[in-house]
N, C-alpha and C positions, 0 to 999 in steps of 0.2 A: 710337559713331556719333552717338547722340542728343546727347552732350555736345559733340561737334565741331560739329554743326548749330547747337546753342544758341550756341556761341561765334561762329560765322559770323554769325548773326542779330544778336547784340549788337554785333559789330564793324561790321556794315552800318549799324545805327542810329547808332552813335557817329560813323562817317564822315559820314553824312548830316547829323547835327547840326553837325559842324564846318564843313561846306560851306555850310549855310544860316544858321548862327548861331542856331539854334532848338533847343529841347528837344523832340526827336521820338523819345523812347524808346517801346517798344511799349506801355507802360502809358498814356503820355500820348496816343498816337494812339487808343487804345481809349476813353479817357475824355475826349476833347477836347470842345470847345464844342458839337459836333453832338449830344452826349449830352442836352443841354437844349434846343437850338434846334429840332430837328425836332419833338419833342413839343409845344413851344409853338406852332408853326405849325399842327400837326394839330388842336389844341384849338380853334383859331379858324376852322377851315374845315369841321369834321366834320359840322355840320348843314346845310351848303350843297351844292348841286348846281350846279356852275358850270365855266366855263373859267378856267384859271389860266395866267398868264405867269410862268415861272420864270427869273429873271435869274442868269446864271453857272452853268450846269448841268454844265459839263465835268468838274469834279473831284468826282464823286459820282454817286449813282443816285437822288437825291430826286425828280427828275422822273418816273422810271420807277415809283417807289413810289407817287407820286400818281396816275399813269396806271393803275396796278394797282388802285387804290381806286375807279376809275370816273370820275375827273375827265378832262376834255379838257385836255391840257397842251401849251403852247407853251414850248419851252426855247430860250434864246439864249445864245450864248457866242462869243468871238472865235476859239476853237479848235474844230475839227470834232468833233462828238459822234457816236459810232458806235452807241450802244445804241438798240435799237428797241422799240417797243410800238405796238399798234394805236391807242391813245389819245394817242400822243405825236407832236408835230411839232417838228422842230428847224430853226432858222434861224441861220445863222452870221452874226453882226453884232456891232457895238459898241453897248452900251446907251446911249451918248450920242446915237446916231442910229438910233432904232428904225424898222424898215420897216413900221409899222402906222399905220392911221388913228387919229385922236384919239378918246378916250372910248369904248373898245370892251371893255376887260377888266374884269370884276367883281373879280378878285383878282390882285394882282401880288406875287410873293415874291422876296426877295433875301436869301438866307441867307449871311452872311459873304462878301459880294461887294463891296458899295459901297466898303469900306475899301481895296480894291485898285485902284480905277479911277483912273488917272492917276499911279500910283506908278511904273509901268514894269517891275515885276518879271515880269509875265506877257507881256511883249512889246508892250504898248500904249505909246504915247508919253507922256512926262512931262507932267502937267497938274495944277497945284496946285488947280484948281477942278473936277477930274474927277468927284469924288464929288457935288458940287452939280449939275453938268450932268446926271449920270446920274439923280439924283433928280427933277430938273425934267422930264426926258424921260419918266420913269416916270409922273409925275403927269399928263402930257399924255395918255397912252394909257389912263388909269384912268377907268372910268365914274364918273359923278357919285355914284352910290350905292355905289361900290366901296370896297375897302380895300387898303392896301399894308402888307405884313408884312415888316419888315426886322430883321436882327440884325447887331450890330456889336461888335467888340472894345472893351472899356471899361477905364478905369483911369487911371493917370498918363499924361496926354496926350503923345503923341510920334508921329513918323513914322519907321518903320524901312525897311529895303531892301525889305521885302515888303508892309507894310500900314500904315495909320493906326490908332492907338489913340486913341479918343475920350474926352475928359473933358467936363465940363458945357459949358465955353465952346466947344469944338470941335463939340459936338452942336448947340448953339444956332446956331452959324455955318452948319451944314449945312442947317437947316430954317427959318432966320429969314425968308427971302424967299419962302417957300411959304405959300399960304393953306390950311393944313391943321389939323385937330384931331389931337392927339397923345396917345396912351396909352403909358406907359413902364413896363417891368418890368426889374428888375436881378437878375442871378444871378452868384454867385461860385463858384469851384472850391475845395472843401475836401477836401484829401487826394485820394482817388480818386472823389469824387462832386461833384455840384453842388447848391447850395441857393439859395433866394430871398434877396435882400439888399435894401439900400436904397442910394440914390445916393451918399451920403457914404462909406459903407463900400466900395462898388464902385470909387469914384474913387481910393481909397487903394492899390489893387492894382497891381502891376507886371505888365503884359501885353505887355511889349516883346519878350521871348524865347519866352514861352509864354502863350497867351491864357488868363487865369485869371479874367476877369470879362467879362460881356457885357451889353449893353443890347438889349432887344427892343422894337421900336416898332410900334405899330398906328396907321397914319395913314389919315385919310379927309379928303375935301375939306370945307372949312368954309364955302365961299361958296355954299351951296345955299339956295334960297328955302324958307322954312318953310310 
């Protein structure tokens, strides 16, 4: 019985991989980029007591984890999110048109989300500038003293049916029109774990079928008076 169940699980993942064109084995799902992205975000907000806007909350429970730590969390996605928590508020909308006043959130998080905007895989319309429009709108709702924490697939630049993979030129294109200060960190997948890396090494990685390198961005407004 156990052997039969194992075979069924393996067949399921192989079938899913063929449909999506991605490497979605059980091991790769367990050790995917969230393995490093979530701790990276937590390290940058752990000393703060604040309200957080979480962009793209549908595929995961990061909003609920943050709410469970005492943060007041607003999660947005184009698909309806059904998970509940007393500290969590869900708004169904597109990140390119946020239903919030300007300059109100001290922290905005977008974990592996921006790369999907405008690609059309999740039902949104195709928009080659979708990622830039999303980031510009995020910056609009950010407080002057706030921070934006973003993670993106990195490596040999390309656009797949599911997401964008950023290289240095694509990353500069994304942020060049924004008046922001940028801190960057790079991580690459090594076997079944993740390690810190540098930009040239991360850009040499093929992340087209399985994300094996990420860039984590800490953005803040740079047009503030001293």
